[in-house]
C-alpha positions as CSV (number, residue, x, y, z in Angstrom):
1,X,137.9,88.2,90.8
2,X,135.5,89.1,93.7
3,X,137.1,92.5,94.0
4,X,136.5,93.2,90.3
5,X,132.8,92.1,90.6
6,X,132.3,94.3,93.6
7,X,133.9,97.3,91.8
8,X,131.5,96.7,88.8
9,X,128.5,96.5,91.2
10,X,129.5,99.8,92.9
11,X,130.0,101.5,89.5
12,X,126.6,100.2,88.3
13,X,125.0,101.4,91.4
14,X,126.5,104.9,91.0
15,X,125.3,104.9,87.4
16,X,121.8,104.0,88.4
17,X,121.7,106.6,91.1
18,X,122.8,109.3,88.6
19,X,120.2,108.1,86.1
20,X,117.5,108.2,88.8
21,X,118.5,111.7,89.8
22,X,118.3,112.9,86.2
23,X,114.9,111.2,85.8
24,X,113.7,113.0,88.9
25,X,114.8,116.3,87.6
26,X,113.2,115.6,84.2
27,X,109.9,114.7,85.8
28,X,110.0,117.8,88.0
29,X,110.6,119.9,85.0
30,X,107.7,118.2,83.2
31,X,105.4,118.9,86.1
32,X,106.3,122.5,86.1
33,X,105.7,122.7,82.3
34,X,102.3,121.2,82.7
35,X,101.4,123.5,85.6
36,X,102.4,126.6,83.6
37,X,99.3,126.2,81.6
38,X,97.1,125.9,84.7
39,X,95.2,122.9,86.0
40,X,92.6,122.1,83.3
41,X,90.6,119.0,83.4
42,X,92.5,117.5,80.4
43,X,95.9,117.8,82.2
44,X,94.8,116.0,85.4
45,X,96.0,112.7,84.1
46,X,99.3,114.1,83.0
47,X,99.9,115.6,86.4
48,X,98.9,112.4,88.2
49,X,101.2,110.4,85.9
50,X,104.1,112.8,86.6
51,X,103.6,112.9,90.3
52,X,103.4,109.1,90.5
53,X,106.7,109.0,88.5
54,X,108.3,111.4,91.0
55,X,107.2,109.3,94.0
56,X,108.3,106.1,92.3
57,X,111.7,107.5,91.5
58,X,112.1,108.7,95.1
59,X,111.4,105.3,96.5
60,X,113.9,103.7,94.0
61,X,116.5,106.3,94.7
62,X,116.1,105.8,98.4
63,X,116.7,102.0,98.0
64,X,119.8,102.6,95.9
65,X,121.1,104.8,98.7
66,X,120.5,102.1,101.3
67,X,117.1,103.2,102.7
68,X,114.4,100.6,102.6
69,X,110.8,101.3,101.5
70,X,109.4,100.8,104.9
71,X,111.8,103.4,106.4
72,X,110.6,105.9,103.8
73,X,107.0,105.3,104.6
74,X,107.6,105.6,108.3
75,X,109.3,109.0,107.7
76,X,106.3,110.1,105.6
77,X,103.8,109.0,108.3
78,X,105.9,110.8,111.0
79,X,105.9,114.0,108.9
80,X,102.2,113.8,108.4
81,X,101.7,113.4,112.2
82,X,104.1,116.3,112.9
83,X,102.2,118.5,110.5
84,X,98.9,117.6,112.2
85,X,100.4,118.4,115.6
86,X,101.9,121.7,114.4
87,X,98.6,122.5,112.6
88,X,100.4,123.8,109.5
89,X,98.6,126.2,107.2
90,X,97.8,123.4,104.6
91,X,96.1,121.5,107.4
92,X,94.3,124.6,108.9
93,X,92.9,125.8,105.7
94,X,92.4,122.6,103.7
95,X,92.7,119.6,106.0
96,X,95.1,117.9,103.5
97,X,97.2,116.2,106.1
98,X,94.2,114.7,107.9
99,X,92.9,113.4,104.6
100,X,96.4,112.0,103.8
101,X,96.6,110.4,107.2
102,X,93.3,108.7,106.6
103,X,94.4,107.5,103.2
104,X,97.7,106.1,104.5
105,X,95.8,104.4,107.4
106,X,93.2,102.8,105.1
107,X,96.0,101.8,102.6
108,X,97.9,100.2,105.5
109,X,94.8,98.4,106.7
110,X,94.0,97.0,103.2
111,X,97.6,95.6,103.0
112,X,97.1,93.8,106.3
113,X,93.9,92.1,105.1
């Protein structure tokens, strides 16, 4: 019986992974659709909603693939640090990575309190 339960769990996990992948693709397509019309004030909420869905799905997909949330966040922080060190164009011209690093640090500090 334990073998059968394990087989069902593996099948369910594969099904959820496939569903998350399709949701990710659907949200990326939705984002592209919204952006085709340009960034007007009235679509900011739709873009923020879609981007938050994409981030959420990536976290859940990572977990289903055996990667814990903390490991994902560490990778994100490391990529931000690397971008700052390499002084990428987005950082040079806009300072986006510095701003993101500050946000992540303040978010981390508020979680500690």
